[in-house]
BADRENSE-766449 format. One record per residue (C-alpha): residue number from 1; x, y, z. Coordinates in steps of 0.25 Angstrom, whole numbers, plus 2048, in hexadecimal, padded with zeros to 3 digits. Last residue first. Example, Ala and Ser with C-alpha at 12.3 -4.5 7.8 and 13.67 -1.06 7.14 Angstrom:
BEGIN
(pt 2, (837, 7FC, 81D))
(pt 1, (831, 7EE, 81F))
This chain:
BEGIN
(pt 350, (771, BF0, 6DB))
(pt 349, (780, BF0, 6CF))
(pt 348, (788, BEA, 6D8))
(pt 347, (77C, BDE, 6D8))
(pt 346, (77E, BDA, 6CB))
(pt 345, (78B, BD7, 6CE))
(pt 344, (787, BC9, 6D6))
(pt 343, (793, BC2, 6DB))
(pt 342, (79C, BCF, 6DD))
(pt 341, (78F, BD6, 6E2))
(pt 340, (78B, BCD, 6ED))
(pt 339, (79D, BCD, 6F4))
(pt 338, (79A, BDB, 6F1))
(pt 337, (78C, BDB, 6F9))
(pt 336, (78E, BD3, 703))
(pt 335, (79A, BD9, 707))
(pt 334, (793, BE7, 707))
(pt 333, (787, BE1, 70E))
(pt 332, (790, BDE, 718))
(pt 331, (797, BE9, 71B))
(pt 330, (78B, BF1, 71D))
(pt 329, (785, BE5, 726))
(pt 328, (78F, BE9, 72F))
(pt 327, (791, BF8, 72E))
(pt 326, (783, BF7, 733))
(pt 325, (785, BEE, 73E))
(pt 324, (791, BF6, 742))
(pt 323, (787, C03, 742))
(pt 322, (77C, BFB, 74C))
(pt 321, (787, BFA, 753))
(pt 320, (78E, C06, 755))
(pt 319, (77D, C0D, 757))
(pt 318, (77B, C04, 762))
(pt 317, (787, C05, 76B))
(pt 316, (785, C15, 767))
(pt 315, (777, C15, 76B))
(pt 314, (779, C0C, 778))
(pt 313, (769, C0D, 779))
(pt 312, (76B, C02, 787))
(pt 311, (762, BF8, 77F))
(pt 310, (765, BFB, 772))
(pt 309, (775, BF9, 776))
(pt 308, (774, BEE, 77B))
(pt 307, (76C, BE7, 76F))
(pt 306, (779, BEC, 767))
(pt 305, (782, BE7, 770))
(pt 304, (77C, BD8, 76E))
(pt 303, (77A, BDA, 760))
(pt 302, (78B, BDE, 760))
(pt 301, (78E, BD2, 766))
(pt 300, (792, BCF, 773))
(pt 299, (787, BC1, 775))
(pt 298, (77E, BBE, 77F))
(pt 297, (779, BB6, 777))
(pt 296, (76A, BB8, 774))
(pt 295, (76E, BC8, 775))
(pt 294, (77B, BC3, 76A))
(pt 293, (76E, BBC, 760))
(pt 292, (765, BC9, 764))
(pt 291, (770, BD2, 75E))
(pt 290, (773, BC9, 754))
(pt 289, (769, BC9, 74B))
(pt 288, (76F, BD5, 744))
(pt 287, (77B, BCF, 73F))
(pt 286, (775, BC3, 73C))
(pt 285, (76B, BCC, 731))
(pt 284, (776, BD2, 72B))
(pt 283, (77D, BC7, 72A))
(pt 282, (770, BBE, 725))
(pt 281, (76F, BCA, 718))
(pt 280, (77E, BC8, 715))
(pt 279, (77C, BB8, 716))
(pt 278, (76E, BBC, 70C))
(pt 277, (776, BC4, 704))
(pt 276, (781, BB9, 702))
(pt 275, (777, BB0, 6FF))
(pt 274, (76F, BB6, 6F4))
(pt 273, (77E, BBC, 6EC))
(pt 272, (782, BB1, 6EF))
(pt 271, (776, BA8, 6E5))
(pt 270, (77B, BA6, 6D8))
(pt 269, (78A, BA0, 6DD))
(pt 268, (781, B97, 6E6))
(pt 267, (77A, B91, 6D9))
(pt 266, (787, B90, 6D0))
(pt 265, (793, B8C, 6D8))
(pt 264, (78B, B87, 6E6))
(pt 263, (77F, B80, 6DD))
(pt 262, (784, B7D, 6D0))
(pt 261, (792, B78, 6D5))
(pt 260, (78B, B6E, 6DF))
(pt 259, (782, B69, 6D6))
(pt 258, (78C, B66, 6CD))
(pt 257, (78D, B6B, 6BE))
(pt 256, (785, B64, 6B3))
(pt 255, (784, B6F, 6AB))
(pt 254, (775, B70, 6AA))
(pt 253, (778, B71, 6BB))
(pt 252, (780, B7E, 6B7))
(pt 251, (774, B83, 6AE))
(pt 250, (76A, B81, 6B9))
(pt 249, (773, B88, 6C2))
(pt 248, (776, B92, 6B8))
(pt 247, (765, B93, 6B6))
(pt 246, (762, B97, 6C2))
(pt 245, (75B, B8B, 6CE))
(pt 244, (768, B88, 6D5))
(pt 243, (767, B9A, 6D5))
(pt 242, (75A, B9A, 6DA))
(pt 241, (75A, B8F, 6E5))
(pt 240, (767, B94, 6EB))
(pt 239, (760, BA3, 6EE))
(pt 238, (756, B9B, 6F4))
(pt 237, (75D, B92, 6FC))
(pt 236, (767, B9E, 703))
(pt 235, (75C, BA8, 704))
(pt 234, (753, B9B, 70C))
(pt 233, (761, B94, 713))
(pt 232, (767, BA2, 715))
(pt 231, (75B, BA9, 71F))
(pt 230, (759, B9C, 728))
(pt 229, (767, B9C, 729))
(pt 228, (767, BA9, 72E))
(pt 227, (75E, BA3, 739))
(pt 226, (766, B98, 73C))
(pt 225, (772, B9D, 73C))
(pt 224, (76F, BA8, 744))
(pt 223, (76A, BA0, 750))
(pt 222, (776, B96, 74F))
(pt 221, (77E, BA2, 752))
(pt 220, (77D, BA7, 760))
(pt 219, (77C, B98, 764))
(pt 218, (789, B95, 75E))
(pt 217, (78F, BA3, 764))
(pt 216, (795, B9C, 770))
(pt 215, (79D, B93, 76B))
(pt 214, (7A3, B9B, 760))
(pt 213, (7A7, BA5, 76B))
(pt 212, (7AA, B97, 773))
(pt 211, (7B4, B94, 766))
(pt 210, (7BB, BA2, 766))
(pt 209, (7BF, BA4, 774))
(pt 208, (7C4, BB2, 775))
(pt 207, (7C2, BBA, 767))
(pt 206, (7B6, BB2, 764))
(pt 205, (7AF, BBB, 76F))
(pt 204, (7A7, BB4, 779))
(pt 203, (79C, BAE, 77A))
(pt 202, (78D, BB3, 781))
(pt 201, (780, BA9, 782))
(pt 200, (77E, B9A, 784))
(pt 199, (78B, B93, 77F))
(pt 198, (786, B85, 777))
(pt 197, (785, B77, 77B))
(pt 196, (77C, B7B, 787))
(pt 195, (771, B6F, 781))
(pt 194, (765, B77, 78A))
(pt 193, (769, B85, 78C))
(pt 192, (775, B89, 782))
(pt 191, (770, B7E, 776))
(pt 190, (761, B80, 779))
(pt 189, (760, B8C, 77F))
(pt 188, (767, B92, 778))
(pt 187, (765, B8D, 76C))
(pt 186, (756, B8F, 76D))
(pt 185, (75A, B9F, 771))
(pt 184, (760, BA0, 765))
(pt 183, (755, B9C, 75B))
(pt 182, (74C, BA6, 763))
(pt 181, (757, BB1, 760))
(pt 180, (757, BAE, 752))
(pt 179, (74A, BB1, 74D))
(pt 178, (742, BA1, 749))
(pt 177, (73B, BA4, 73A))
(pt 176, (748, BA5, 731))
(pt 175, (74B, B97, 737))
(pt 174, (73C, B92, 736))
(pt 173, (73D, B97, 725))
(pt 172, (74D, B8E, 726))
(pt 171, (745, B83, 72C))
(pt 170, (73C, B83, 720))
(pt 169, (746, B84, 715))
(pt 168, (74E, B79, 71A))
(pt 167, (73F, B72, 71A))
(pt 166, (73E, B75, 70A))
(pt 165, (74B, B73, 706))
(pt 164, (74E, B64, 70F))
(pt 163, (73E, B60, 707))
(pt 162, (746, B62, 6FC))
(pt 161, (743, B6F, 6F1))
(pt 160, (74E, B78, 6F4))
(pt 159, (757, B6D, 6F3))
(pt 158, (763, B76, 6EB))
(pt 157, (75D, B84, 6F3))
(pt 156, (75E, B7D, 701))
(pt 155, (76A, B75, 6FF))
(pt 154, (771, B85, 6FC))
(pt 153, (767, B8B, 709))
(pt 152, (76D, B80, 711))
(pt 151, (77A, B83, 70B))
(pt 150, (779, B90, 70E))
(pt 149, (773, B8F, 71D))
(pt 148, (77F, B89, 724))
(pt 147, (78C, B8B, 720))
(pt 146, (789, B99, 71C))
(pt 145, (77E, B9C, 72A))
(pt 144, (789, B97, 733))
(pt 143, (792, BA0, 72E))
(pt 142, (787, BAC, 72F))
(pt 141, (786, BA9, 73C))
(pt 140, (794, BA6, 741))
(pt 139, (797, BB6, 73A))
(pt 138, (78B, BBD, 73F))
(pt 137, (78E, BB8, 74C))
(pt 136, (79C, BBA, 74B))
(pt 135, (79B, BC8, 748))
(pt 134, (790, BCB, 754))
(pt 133, (79B, BC6, 75C))
(pt 132, (7A6, BCF, 758))
(pt 131, (79E, BDA, 756))
(pt 130, (79C, BDB, 765))
(pt 129, (7A9, BE0, 76C))
(pt 128, (7AC, BE8, 761))
(pt 127, (79E, BEE, 75F))
(pt 126, (7A1, BF2, 770))
(pt 125, (7AF, BF7, 76C))
(pt 124, (7AA, C01, 762))
(pt 123, (79D, C05, 76A))
(pt 122, (7A8, C0B, 776))
(pt 121, (7A5, C06, 782))
(pt 120, (79E, C12, 78A))
(pt 119, (794, C07, 78F))
(pt 118, (785, C0D, 78E))
(pt 117, (786, C17, 784))
(pt 116, (791, C10, 77B))
(pt 115, (79D, C17, 775))
(pt 114, (79E, C1C, 766))
(pt 113, (7A0, C15, 75C))
(pt 112, (7AB, C19, 756))
(pt 111, (7B2, C17, 748))
(pt 110, (7B2, C27, 744))
(pt 109, (7A8, C26, 73C))
(pt 108, (7A1, C20, 749))
(pt 107, (7A5, C2D, 750))
(pt 106, (79C, C36, 745))
(pt 105, (790, C2C, 745))
(pt 104, (78F, C2E, 755))
(pt 103, (791, C3C, 755))
(pt 102, (787, C3D, 749))
(pt 101, (77D, C37, 750))
(pt 100, (77D, C3C, 75C))
(pt 99, (77D, C4A, 755))
(pt 98, (772, C47, 74C))
(pt 97, (76B, C42, 759))
(pt 96, (76C, C50, 760))
(pt 95, (774, C50, 76D))
(pt 94, (76F, C49, 77A))
(pt 93, (774, C3C, 778))
(pt 92, (781, C3D, 77A))
(pt 91, (787, C35, 783))
(pt 90, (78A, C3E, 78E))
(pt 89, (77B, C46, 78C))
(pt 88, (774, C39, 78B))
(pt 87, (779, C36, 79A))
(pt 86, (776, C44, 79F))
(pt 85, (769, C45, 796))
(pt 84, (765, C34, 79F))
(pt 83, (768, C3A, 7AB))
(pt 82, (75E, C47, 7AA))
(pt 81, (755, C3E, 7A7))
(pt 80, (754, C35, 7B2))
(pt 79, (758, C26, 7B3))
(pt 78, (74E, C1D, 7B7))
(pt 77, (74F, C16, 7A9))
(pt 76, (75C, C12, 7A9))
(pt 75, (766, C1B, 7AB))
(pt 74, (773, C14, 79E))
(pt 73, (766, C10, 796))
(pt 72, (75E, C1E, 798))
(pt 71, (76A, C24, 796))
(pt 70, (76D, C1C, 788))
(pt 69, (75F, C1D, 782))
(pt 68, (750, C1B, 784))
(pt 67, (746, C18, 778))
(pt 66, (74E, C13, 76C))
(pt 65, (74C, C1D, 763))
(pt 64, (75B, C22, 763))
(pt 63, (75E, C15, 761))
(pt 62, (755, C16, 753))
(pt 61, (75D, C23, 74F))
(pt 60, (76A, C1F, 750))
(pt 59, (767, C0E, 74C))
(pt 58, (762, C19, 73E))
(pt 57, (76F, C23, 73E))
(pt 56, (777, C15, 73D))
(pt 55, (770, C0F, 732))
(pt 54, (772, C1B, 72A))
(pt 53, (780, C19, 72D))
(pt 52, (781, C0E, 72B))
(pt 51, (77A, C0E, 71E))
(pt 50, (780, C1E, 719))
(pt 49, (78D, C18, 719))
(pt 48, (78F, C0B, 716))
(pt 47, (787, C0E, 707))
(pt 46, (795, C14, 701))
(pt 45, (79A, C05, 704))
(pt 44, (78F, BFE, 6FA))
(pt 43, (78F, C08, 6F0))
(pt 42, (7A0, C06, 6F1))
(pt 41, (79D, BF7, 6EE))
(pt 40, (794, BF7, 6E3))
(pt 39, (79C, C03, 6DC))
(pt 38, (7AA, BF7, 6DD))
(pt 37, (7A1, BED, 6D8))
(pt 36, (79E, BF3, 6CC))
(pt 35, (7AB, BF8, 6CB))
(pt 34, (7B0, BE8, 6CE))
(pt 33, (7AC, BE2, 6C3))
(pt 32, (7AC, BEC, 6B5))
(pt 31, (7BB, BEF, 6BC))
(pt 30, (7BE, BDF, 6BC))
(pt 29, (7B5, BDE, 6AB))
(pt 28, (7C2, BE9, 6A8))
(pt 27, (7CF, BE0, 6B1))
(pt 26, (7C8, BD5, 6A9))
(pt 25, (7C9, BDD, 69B))
(pt 24, (7D6, BE0, 69D))
(pt 23, (7DD, BD4, 6A0))
(pt 22, (7D5, BCD, 695))
(pt 21, (7DB, BD8, 68A))
(pt 20, (7E8, BD7, 691))
(pt 19, (7EB, BC8, 68A))
(pt 18, (7E7, BCD, 67D))
(pt 17, (7EF, BD9, 67E))
(pt 16, (7FB, BD1, 680))
(pt 15, (7F6, BC9, 674))
(pt 14, (7F3, BD3, 66B))
(pt 13, (802, BDB, 66D))
(pt 12, (808, BCC, 66C))
(pt 11, (803, BC9, 65C))
(pt 10, (809, BD9, 659))
(pt 9, (817, BD5, 65E))
(pt 8, (815, BC8, 658))
(pt 7, (814, BCE, 649))
(pt 6, (81F, BDA, 64C))
(pt 5, (829, BCF, 64E))
(pt 4, (824, BC5, 644))
(pt 3, (826, BCF, 637))
(pt 2, (837, BD0, 63C))
(pt 1, (836, BC2, 63C))
């Protein structure tokens, strides 16, 4: 009886060590996996500041190159040089360019984008009024593209040699060739003019009337969805086609797995980094194309405000909106980079 007690104690000790070993190994594995991802995110975040400052500085120089200025736009072409000089002094445009830029940048760091040269309103307020419409257009277009184009792209990859897939690819080529603004004008004449099914111009805010807001945005969103779908169908079809022809999907077929499982669990997961990058680029493209769509449909978004600001040389409004566009692009790229880095660890070392 006395001999068994030490033996049991000794036997229990390795058992506890063995139980603790997997936990220690798992924690170490997580640290090895998490550290590169954190460094990857840190590198991307560190690029935010120089990229944003560089973009605003370039925008500042470009708007100064445009003929005319806020004083000319406010007083008219027949204004005297003396009157223009007085207005420019009031706006602070008589100071050296470097002083003007760093004065504006100092206010931006404090969260103040300045006041509009033409209306005197806060640029923060103007952007706050226009951003919801612009964001709504982009989000609705991305959702529509995801719902429509992604399954079609997968179908094209699965039936890549069929007549239907060939016809879809040809139609997508036509979609790439037709500009969004032309489609918008055709849709206005057809659905708002001839058939009178949908409202033509403007849109109430989502918070005021959600159903009417969505009804007014159907026509502006359709040309964006059609143009984006043409890109997604081609890119997703190519990426999925390569994934379906890879070794691991052929092995899955040889194992007798259902085709649906092979397509969505194996091939689509392999093509996911490409799909995410395509949608990230699309989101940026859709954000830029809102300038034209908002003007055509008279929507009070950021794009429309930017076009109006350029027309009257409203420097502070232009720089503020461009800065918001740049920050949105940087955040979106960061999100996509992180997701792709999680799915594809090889990208973290690039």
